[in-house]
N, C-alpha and C positions, 0 to 999 in steps of 0.2 A: 504494500500500500504506500502511495506517495504521501509524504508529509505535507500538511497544509500550513506548517509553521514556516514563516518567512524570517530570515535573519539578516537580510541585506548583504549576504555573502554567498555561500554555496547553496543555500536553500531558496534563493530568489529574493527579489527586492520587494519590500512592503509597498512602495509607491507604485510599482508595476501591477501588483496584485490589486491594490485599491483602484487604479485606473481601469483595470479590466472588469472589476466587479461592481463598482458604483454605477448605478443607472439613475435615470430621472426619478425623482421622488423617493429615493432610498432613505431609509432610516439607518443611521450609522451609529455605532457605539465604539468608543476608543478608550482604552485604559493605558495611560502612559505617564511617565514622569516629566515629559516635555513635549512641546509642540512649537515649532519655530515659524517665523514668517517665511523662511526659505522652503519649508515643507509645504506651507500654504501656497507659495508661488508655483511650485512644481505641480500641485494638484488642483489649483483654483478653478480650472475649467470644469473639472468633475465635481468639486465641492460646492460650486454654486448651483448645481443641478439637484442636490439632495434636498429632501424635505426637512430633515432635522438631524442633529448630531448631539449625542450625549457623550460628554467627555469627563472621565474620572481622572483627575490630575493628582499624581503622587509627588512626593517631595523629591526634588531633583538634586540629591547629594552627589550624584556621580557625574555631573556635567563635565568635569575635567576629563572623564574617560570617553566622551562622545567621539573624539577623533584621536585615538591613541597613536595611530601611525602618522599623524600630522599630514594627511593627504588632502585635507580641505584647503583650497587656495584662499588665502586671506586677501581682502581687498583694501590694503592700506597703501598710503603714499606718504612721503616725507614732505611736510609743509613747515617752513620756517623752523627747521630743526626739531620738529616733533612729528609723531605719527598721527595720521588722520584717516578716516575711512574714505576711500575714493568714490564710493557709490552712496554717499550719505543721502542725497536727495531721492534717489530711487528707493532706498530703504524706508524713508519717511512716507512716501506715497504708498508703498507696499504695506507698511504697518497700518496705515489708515484704512486701506482697502480690507485688510485682514480683520481689523477691529470692527468694521461695519458688518462684515460677514458673520463674525462671532456674535455680535449683537442681534442679528437677524435670525440666525439658524442654530445657535449652539447653547446648550445648557451645560454649565461647568460645575462640577463638585470636586472638592479637594479632600485628600486624605492627610490628616495632620500627624499621624503617628510615624515617627522616623523608622526607616528601614523596613517598612511594611510592603511597599510596592517597588519591585525591581523589574519585573517583566512588563511587556506591553501586550495588549490585545486589541485586535481590530475585528469588529463584528458587524456584519450586514444583516439586517433584520430578517428573520425567517419568512416574513411575508414576501420578501424578495426572492426566496429560493425557487419558488415555482416559476416566477418570471425568468429567472436566470436559466433554469432548465429548459423552458420553452424556447428561449432565445437560442440556446445551444442547439436544440433539436432543429429549429428552423434553419440555422446556419450549416449544420452538419448532417441533417437527415435522420440522425438517431443519437442516442446517448446510452452509455453503460453506467453501471453503479460507480465504477472507479472514476468516471468523468464527473459525476455528481459530487463525490467526495472531494475531489480537487477543486472543482468550480465553486462549491459553497463552503469549503473548509469545515466539513462536518464528518462525523464518524461513519463507519460502515453501517452500523445499525440505524443511525439517523437517516442515511441515504436510502436504505432499504425501506424505512417507514415513509419517507417522502415520496418515493416512487410508487409505493403501494397506494398511498393516499391520492396521488395524481391519477393512477389507473382507476381507482374507485370513483373519482370525480368525472371520469371520462375524458381527461386531458391527454393521457398517454395510453398506449397499447403495448403490452409485453410481447416480445418476439423471441424466438429461439428457445432452447431448452435449458432449464436450470442446471447449473454446474457445467454447462457446455457452451457458454457464450450467450447469455441472456442480454438483450438490449431492448430499448424502448423507442417507439416512434410516436409521432403525433397521432392522436385518435380524432382530431378535429378536422 
């Protein structure tokens, strides 16, 4: 089974996953210790299409470890014998745009207990799972359970339940033989 965990390294990039999975009117939940205007900038075309975001913000004690390899390019220049940000104006505009988006679409809660939240979680509402499956079927003609697991970031049992529910609703039709290549096509 392919892991749905994204680590921005060998298991895939979180931004790419979110770009692929966020659809119009999605409800999104994120648990993280940080969210930057740079993440917003990379995802803003997708984030503006969502209906709502619930963000659980943890204490960011590990900010120093965000770029341990120092691969992030710093946008500094020397002005009058001191360092200054070279893209200060763009950052101000971007921060304002991000703040407006947060005011419009985001509910933020914070964890105050130190060292409680280390990991991150990105969740697209289960209400969107059926739409994601149907979009995949429309694009590829069929879908298998392993595709649902990866597409929705859910467990094998959850995928099995989702596919059964969609068959019961008359959205999908099961094809093939169990344990020999079962797949699903649109029943509509």
